[in-house]
Each structure stands twice: as structure tokens, then as C-alpha cells.
FIDREN-758397 format. One line per 3 residues: number of its first residue (from 1); their letters; for each residue y, x negated, z of C-alpha. Coordinates in steps of 0.5 Angstrom, whole numbers. Last residue first. Example, Ala and Ser with C-alpha at 12.3 -4.5 7.8 and 13.67 -1.06 7.14 Angstrom:
2> SA> -2 -27 14; -9 -25 16;
END
This chain:
559> APN> 72 -111 122; 68 -105 123; 62 -104 121;
556> EEP> 60 -100 114; 59 -93 112; 57 -91 120;
553> AAQ> 52 -86 120; 53 -78 121; 46 -74 120;
550> LMQ> 43 -77 127; 49 -77 131; 50 -70 129;
547> RLA> 43 -67 130; 44 -71 136; 50 -67 138;
544> IVA> 47 -60 136; 41 -60 140; 44 -62 146;
541> NDP> 49 -57 146; 43 -52 146; 38 -56 150;
538> KTE> 43 -57 156; 40 -59 162; 33 -62 159;
535> VIH> 35 -64 153; 41 -68 156; 37 -71 161;
532> QAL> 32 -74 155; 38 -76 151; 40 -80 158;
529> GVQ> 33 -83 158; 32 -85 151; 40 -88 152;
526> RGL> 37 -93 158; 31 -94 153; 36 -96 147;
523> TEA> 40 -101 152; 34 -104 155; 30 -106 148;
520> DIP> 36 -108 144; 41 -106 140; 46 -110 136;
517> SMP> 52 -107 135; 55 -102 130; 63 -100 130;
514> PPD> 64 -92 132; 66 -87 127; 73 -85 127;
511> RPR> 73 -78 123; 67 -76 125; 67 -77 132;
508> PSI> 60 -77 135; 59 -74 142; 56 -78 147;
505> AAL> 62 -79 151; 62 -71 152; 56 -70 156;
502> GPP> 58 -75 161; 65 -72 161; 62 -65 163;
499> EAA> 62 -60 157; 67 -55 154; 68 -62 149;
496> VDE> 61 -62 147; 62 -55 143; 68 -57 140;
493> AAE> 65 -64 137; 59 -60 135; 64 -55 131;
490> EAE> 68 -61 128; 61 -64 125; 58 -57 123;
487> AIA> 65 -57 118; 66 -64 117; 58 -64 114;
484> NKA> 60 -57 110; 65 -60 106; 62 -67 105;
481> KDG> 55 -63 103; 60 -58 98; 57 -51 95;
478> KLA> 49 -51 94; 50 -42 94; 56 -42 91;
475> KIL> 54 -48 86; 47 -43 85; 51 -38 84;
472> PRV> 56 -41 78; 50 -43 74; 46 -36 75;
469> GLL> 52 -33 71; 56 -36 67; 52 -42 65;
466> LVM> 45 -39 65; 47 -32 62; 51 -35 57;
463> LTG> 46 -40 54; 41 -34 54; 47 -30 50;
460> LLM> 47 -35 46; 39 -36 44; 39 -29 43;
457> VGY> 44 -29 38; 42 -34 35; 34 -31 35;
454> HLA> 38 -26 30; 42 -31 26; 36 -35 25;
451> SAF> 31 -28 23; 38 -27 18; 38 -33 16;
448> WPA> 31 -34 12; 31 -30 7; 37 -32 5;
445> EYF> 43 -28 3; 49 -32 8; 46 -38 5;
442> PIK> 49 -36 -2; 42 -36 -7; 44 -41 -13;
439> EAV> 44 -39 -19; 38 -44 -23; 41 -47 -29;
436> PTD> 37 -44 -35; 33 -51 -39; 36 -51 -46;
433> FSR> 29 -51 -51; 29 -55 -57; 25 -52 -63;
430> VIV> 18 -52 -66; 15 -47 -70; 9 -43 -70;
427> AVQ> 8 -36 -74; 2 -32 -73; 2 -25 -77;
424> DGR> -4 -20 -78; -4 -16 -84; -11 -14 -84;
421> TLD> -13 -19 -88; -10 -24 -85; -14 -22 -79;
418> AGV> -11 -25 -73; -17 -27 -67; -12 -28 -61;
415> AAS> -15 -35 -61; -18 -36 -67; -9 -36 -69;
412> VLQ> -7 -39 -64; -12 -46 -66; -10 -44 -73;
409> KIQ> -2 -45 -71; -4 -51 -67; -7 -55 -73;
406> DID> -1 -53 -78; 4 -55 -72; -1 -62 -73;
403> SQK> -1 -62 -80; 6 -62 -80; 7 -69 -76;
400> AKA> 8 -69 -68; 12 -76 -65; 18 -71 -62;
397> MAK> 13 -65 -61; 14 -65 -53; 22 -65 -54;
394> SSL> 22 -61 -59; 19 -56 -55; 14 -51 -58;
391> AVA> 16 -44 -60; 9 -39 -61; 10 -32 -65;
388> VSL> 4 -27 -65; 4 -21 -69; -2 -16 -69;
385> RKI> -3 -10 -73; -8 -3 -73; -12 -6 -67;
382> KGP> -18 0 -66; -15 3 -60; -18 10 -61;
379> GHN> -25 12 -62; -28 12 -69; -35 16 -69;
376> AVA> -39 16 -75; -44 21 -78; -50 19 -83;
373> VER> -54 24 -86; -59 21 -91; -63 25 -96;
370> GLE> -69 24 -101; -72 28 -105; -79 31 -106;
367> YTK> -81 34 -113; -85 40 -114; -88 40 -123;
364> TGS> -90 48 -125; -94 49 -132; -94 56 -137;
361> SET> -98 57 -142; -100 63 -147; -104 64 -153;
358> AAP> -105 70 -157; -111 71 -162; -112 71 -170;
355> APA> -117 76 -172; -123 72 -176; -124 73 -183;
352> ASA> -129 78 -186; -124 82 -189; -122 77 -193;
349> ATS> -129 75 -196; -130 83 -197; -124 83 -201;
346> PTG> -126 77 -205; -133 79 -206; -139 77 -202;
343> QPA> -146 74 -205; -152 76 -201; -157 70 -202;
340> GPA> -163 72 -208; -166 79 -209; -162 84 -210;
337> ATT> -161 90 -205; -156 95 -207; -149 97 -204;
334> VPP> -146 103 -204; -138 102 -206; -134 101 -199;
331> PTN> -132 108 -196; -124 109 -198; -120 108 -192;
328> SLV> -115 103 -194; -114 107 -200; -112 102 -205;
325> GPI> -104 101 -207; -104 93 -205; -112 91 -205;
322> GGP> -115 90 -199; -113 88 -192; -109 91 -186;
319> AAA> -109 86 -179; -114 87 -175; -111 87 -167;
316> TPQ> -110 81 -162; -113 77 -158; -110 75 -150;
313> QSQ> -110 67 -149; -108 64 -143; -106 57 -141;
310> QQT> -103 55 -133; -100 48 -130; -99 46 -123;
307> ESR> -95 40 -121; -95 37 -114; -90 32 -110;
304> VVG> -87 29 -116; -82 24 -113; -74 24 -115;
301> QKD> -68 19 -117; -62 22 -116; -63 21 -108;
298> YTE> -59 25 -104; -54 23 -99; -50 27 -93;
295> RAS> -44 24 -90; -41 26 -83; -34 22 -81;
292> TVQ> -30 24 -74; -24 20 -74; -19 19 -66;
289> DMD> -13 17 -68; -9 11 -63; -9 6 -68;
286> LEI> -6 0 -63; -1 -3 -65; 1 -10 -62;
283> QIE> 6 -15 -60; 4 -22 -58; 10 -27 -56;
280> SSF> 10 -33 -55; 13 -40 -51; 12 -48 -50;
277> NGD> 13 -54 -47; 14 -51 -40; 7 -52 -37;
274> GLM> 4 -59 -42; 3 -59 -49; -4 -61 -50;
271> PTL> -7 -57 -43; -2 -51 -43; -4 -50 -50;
268> LTA> -10 -47 -50; -9 -43 -43; -2 -40 -45;
265> VQG> -5 -38 -51; -10 -34 -47; -6 -31 -42;
262> HLK> -2 -28 -47; -8 -25 -50; -10 -21 -44;
259> EEL> -2 -19 -43; -2 -18 -50; -8 -13 -50;
256> RAE> -6 -9 -42; 0 -8 -45; -2 -5 -52;
253> MEL> -7 -1 -47; -2 2 -43; 2 4 -49;
250> RDS> -3 7 -53; -4 12 -45; 3 14 -45;
247> DQG> 4 16 -52; -2 19 -52; 1 23 -46;
244> NTK> 8 24 -49; 4 28 -54; -1 31 -50;
241> DTL> 4 35 -46; 1 36 -40; 6 35 -34;
238> LRG> 13 39 -38; 19 38 -34; 23 43 -32;
235> RQD> 26 38 -26; 22 41 -21; 15 40 -24;
232> VVK> 12 44 -29; 4 44 -31; 1 48 -36;
229> VAD> -6 50 -37; -10 53 -41; -11 47 -46;
226> PTM> -16 46 -39; -20 53 -42; -21 58 -37;
223> GPI> -27 63 -38; -28 63 -30; -23 60 -26;
220> SGA> -23 55 -20; -26 50 -27; -20 50 -30;
217> VLN> -15 50 -23; -18 43 -21; -19 40 -29;
214> VIA> -11 42 -30; -9 39 -23; -14 32 -24;
211> QVQ> -10 31 -31; -3 31 -28; -6 26 -23;
208> SSS> -9 22 -28; -2 22 -32; 2 19 -26;
205> LQR> 5 24 -21; 13 23 -19; 15 20 -12;
202> GDS> 22 18 -11; 24 25 -6; 18 28 -6;
199> MRL> 15 32 -11; 16 40 -13; 10 43 -17;
196> MVS> 10 49 -22; 3 51 -25; 2 56 -31;
193> ASP> -5 58 -31; -9 62 -37; -15 67 -38;
190> AIQ> -18 68 -44; -17 75 -48; -23 78 -50;
187> DRV> -24 81 -56; -29 86 -57; -26 92 -53;
184> FVS> -30 97 -51; -34 93 -45; -27 93 -41;
181> KQG> -23 86 -38; -16 87 -38; -14 80 -39;
178> EAI> -12 74 -34; -6 71 -32; -5 66 -27;
175> HVR> 1 64 -23; 1 57 -18; 7 55 -13;
172> VAQ> 7 49 -11; 11 45 -5; 12 38 -2;
169> VGE> 7 34 -8; 7 26 -5; 0 26 -3;
166> IEK> -4 32 -6; -6 36 0; -2 41 -4;
163> ISL> -7 42 -10; -12 45 -5; -7 50 -2;
160> MLE> -4 52 -7; -11 54 -12; -13 58 -5;
157> HEK> -6 62 -6; -7 63 -13; -14 65 -13;
154> AAR> -12 70 -7; -7 73 -11; -11 74 -17;
151> LRE> -17 78 -12; -11 82 -9; -9 84 -15;
148> DEL> -16 86 -18; -16 90 -12; -11 94 -13;
145> ARS> -13 95 -19; -19 98 -18; -16 103 -13;
142> AGM> -16 102 -5; -20 107 -2; -20 102 5;
139> PLK> -15 98 5; -15 90 4; -13 87 10;
136> DLG> -19 83 10; -18 81 4; -12 77 5;
133> DSA> -14 74 11; -20 72 6; -15 68 2;
130> TDP> -13 64 7; -7 65 11; -3 57 12;
127> MSL> -5 55 20; 2 57 24; 7 50 26;
124> SGT> 11 52 30; 6 56 34; 10 56 41;
121> QAV> 4 54 45; 1 48 38; 8 45 39;
118> VMR> 8 44 47; 1 42 46; 3 37 41;
115> AKY> 9 35 44; 5 34 51; 0 29 47;
112> VNA> 5 25 44; 10 24 51; 7 17 52;
109> EDV> 8 15 46; 15 16 45; 16 21 40;
106> TLA> 16 20 32; 17 26 26; 16 22 19;
103> GTS> 21 24 14; 19 18 10; 27 14 9;
100> SDI> 31 18 15; 27 17 20; 26 23 25;
97> HYL> 26 21 32; 25 24 39; 25 26 46;
94> IKA> 22 31 49; 26 37 53; 22 43 52;
91> KDL> 27 47 49; 29 41 44; 21 40 42;
88> ADV> 20 47 39; 27 46 36; 25 41 33;
85> VSA> 18 43 31; 22 49 28; 27 44 23;
82> REG> 20 40 21; 17 46 19; 23 49 15;
79> DDL> 24 42 12; 17 40 9; 13 36 13;
76> HSY> 8 30 12; 9 26 18; 8 29 24;
73> LVR> 7 26 31; 8 19 29; 8 14 36;
70> QPA> 14 10 39; 14 5 43; 20 6 49;
67> PAL> 27 4 47; 29 -2 51; 34 -1 57;
64> MGW> 30 1 63; 26 -6 60; 31 -10 59;
61> SVA> 34 -9 65; 28 -10 68; 27 -17 65;
58> AGG> 34 -19 66; 34 -17 74; 27 -21 75;
55> LVA> 31 -27 70; 36 -27 75; 32 -26 82;
52> IGA> 28 -32 80; 34 -37 78; 36 -34 85;
49> FWP> 30 -35 90; 31 -42 85; 38 -44 86;
46> LAK> 36 -42 95; 30 -47 96; 35 -54 96;
43> KVA> 39 -50 101; 34 -47 105; 30 -54 106;
40> NQG> 37 -57 108; 39 -52 113; 46 -49 113;
37> FFS> 43 -42 110; 39 -42 117; 45 -44 122;
34> RAR> 50 -39 118; 45 -34 119; 44 -35 125;
31> AAA> 52 -35 127; 53 -29 123; 48 -26 128;
28> SGG> 52 -28 134; 50 -33 139; 45 -38 141;
25> APD> 45 -41 134; 41 -49 134; 34 -45 130;
22> TFP> 29 -49 131; 27 -55 128; 30 -61 133;
19> ALL> 29 -68 130; 31 -72 138; 24 -76 137;
16> STG> 24 -78 130; 30 -82 131; 26 -87 137;
13> PQG> 26 -92 131; 31 -92 126; 31 -90 119;
10> PVI> 36 -85 121; 42 -87 127; 41 -87 133;
7> APA> 45 -93 137; 52 -91 134; 51 -85 138;
4> LDA> 49 -88 145; 54 -94 145; 60 -91 148;
1> M> 55 -88 154;
END
């Protein structure tokens, strides 16, 4: 019986017949748990279950501690409206967050519609009154003056609501001044308006937006011109100043033209000199005056279109005749017939002369004169003066001659469209360039440092959890194999010692293993029969003894 323990070793035939896979503990719950966790399969699986449990716990903790996804509830509210909304959310116990930079009010994604219903129920954001609401409240029998004031107030209110829709406008006030209309007044006073704007922090209106407000107000009031509308911001600046508007337009146009010409010069010189071997500056002065001229000329050499002439004669009375001093009314003497031709006397001849007649003539000529009318309109934006300065690197122009520099000057003049008769100037010089030393940015101010630090801290935290949490747990669950084997052997020896001598003889001794001996068929058969007998009579103790015999193999043969 002493040869039974060393005969049955791992790897020898007959070992699989005696390997048990049932719970060997037959006593208390602690013994069953200790026996269950002492199995090799359970020991190997426990670290995996522990790791999965730790990761699951970390995920659950992150889900509980991480903030919920936020959604914007209201983005454009003034301080009064925001305070009323916050009060309603506090009463409903809804968590919210206010962005300090934009003023946007956000809540949890799951509470968006609940928060909107709470705000609508409490009336924290009441709908603005419209013009129709004010007119509906007009009392019966109101005077004409009261009706005019209500209509004016309604117009101002509607304009305020319209202007407030512009992005960046926090508050607005509109004042309309209209003269009293009467049929007995010849000169009616044109209406005018004033607009007071309060902009959000860091926001300001562009010139186009100011012009849009002016046109909006002028187009809403009959008879109002855009020049009669004044816009002022909360700092007291007059935004509708024409001088400032023209100056800003001039500066903007000059900047665009200078940038365009700068690109043309760079495109011209880069292929010839290379990038970094030249620098250029361009200054443009624009004429922003708007001139309208009209000219009317006539042709000095006219063309005769028609000519008319008239002539008339009128007979006059007979002039007095005869011998001076003799009465003219004296009858002539009695004539006697005489043969031959009648002979007149001088007085008779004078009296027989014809009487003179008055003649009158007139003429009319009509000339066709040529006329030429020319109207010229010169808009703003004409170039008044152009100045171009180009500096060339002496390193790039080391082998260049003066003629080469003159050619470059001509090319630059042609590229920018310089006109010497207009007073334009183009200067090209050669100088040495000093390359500026770029200051190195500290690594902690680099953009990548913040993200690298963030992910580094996350990785370090994960490693600390694995080393300080998961690893000790795995070691505690896995334990020391040698100590577990010795403890199990001692328990098995104590159980076998309480049995009859035949059963105790097969109990192994962990501290003093028996020497190995040759195994023959007869001895093996006898040992197998004895083992079957032990299993049939004492199955619980036999399983413990056989397991220890299979696990405890002799390390070395005795001398």
C-alpha cells in the first residue's frame, strides 16, 4: 500500500480514470466556497471577471459623474427676460447653465421641452405688444389729438420690434416727430425720426446695417427722407454721420485697390527674384468727390432756313407849281386853235410832269442754329495719385546692372498702371535684407501641448487604476500556488488520518514525498483495484486523497 501514492502521477496511464470534477466539500458553505474558488479553472477566470467588473464600474461612475448633454434653450435674451426665465426654472427644479461669454441659456437635453412648457406656462417670456393691441385699447370718443398720439406710438413700437430683430441689437428706442397737418398751412413740416440703439457687448453695426435702419425708418413714414433719420448708439456716437461714412468708404476702397496692386507686383517679381527677395508698398489716394457737369453749345455759323421780302409804293399829292408871286388859282388864258402841233409853255410843261410816288420795302430771314447739350457725371473712386515703392535684395541683384533695375522699374510701372502726368511715383532701390529671427514659442504655449497634457493625464489615470486597483485584486484572487497546494495537502492528510489504517496508507506526504519505483502491470492492477474499493466505500475522502496524489509529483528520485 505504500507504493500507491508514487505510482499514480500526472501523465501516467490511469490518471484520468481517478480525476474528479465534482465538489469535494461536503460540509459548510465556507468550505464549499473555498473549494470552488480553489479550482484552477475558477482561478484563471477570476482575473478576467475582475477586470471586466472594474471597467464596468468605471463606465458607470463616468456616466453618473459626467455632465448630461446640454441644449440651447434661449440664446438672445436681455437681462430682465433672462432673470424671469431663470426664476421659473428654479421653481420647477430644472438645472440650467448660462454661458458667460454669449449669455446663452442651456438645459439638459432631456429637459428641453419641459423647460419650454414651464416658461410658457408661467408667462416669463410674454409676447410683445403689437400696434393693433394699442389701437384696440383706444377709448370711445377720443379726440383727434389723442388718436394721432396713439398712431404715432404704434408706429414707433412697430419700428422698435423690427429693428430689434437685427443681430447684435440689445435694445432700441424710436422717436418720430411729425408736424401738425392742416389745409390752412402752405408749408408743411417734413417728418423726422431719431433712433437710439443699445448694442451687445463687443458688437457694433457696420455702415451697411446703419443705412438699412435709416432706409427702414424712412420707408415706414410717408414723406420722410433718409436724411431726416438720425441713428445714435449707447455711447452717444452719431452713426449716420455722412463724413464718417465717406471716409470709411474711401479707406475701404483704397485698401482693396492697394491689395490688388500688391498682388500684381508680387506675381510679377516672384518668378524673377524669388520669394523673400523683394518687398513692396503701395499708397493710393482716391478722389471721392461726385461731380455732375452739363454743357450747352450753339453753332455760330447759322444756316438760312427761310427768307421773305416785301415792297410797296404809295402816290403822293401834286407839288405846287407856277411862277412865284402869281396866284396859282388863276385860270389859264383862253386858248385859240392854231394850226400845227400844240406848243406847250414852260409853265404848262412843268404842270404836266408826273407826281412823285412813296416806295416802302421789307425783308425777313430765318436762320437754323445748331445746339449741343452734354451732361457728364463723374462718380467717386477716381485715382488721384499713386505711389509705389519696391525694395530689392542686394543678394538677389548681386550681378544685376543699372539697366536691369530700370527695366524692373518699367515693369512695375506698367503693372500698377502708373501715369507720370497725373503725378504718380514709382521708386525701385536695392538694399540688403536682414532676415528677422523668429522668436521660439515655449513648448507649454504651443497648441499641441494642451491636448497632449489632457490625453497624458487620462492615460496616467488609467495606468494608476490598473496598477493600484486591478493588479492587487488579481494577485489577491490568484494567490500563491505553493501555499495553496501545501494547505490542501495538509487538509487531505488530516482527513485521511481519521480513517482506518488501510485508507491512511495511501495518503501522500507533501513534506517527504516517497521515492519513485518501477511500475509493473501486477502492481498497477492491484493499486487500481484498491482505488476502486476506496471510491466505493468512502467517496468523499477518496476524492481528496486521489487529487493530492495526482497533483503532488515527486521532484527528484531519492539517492
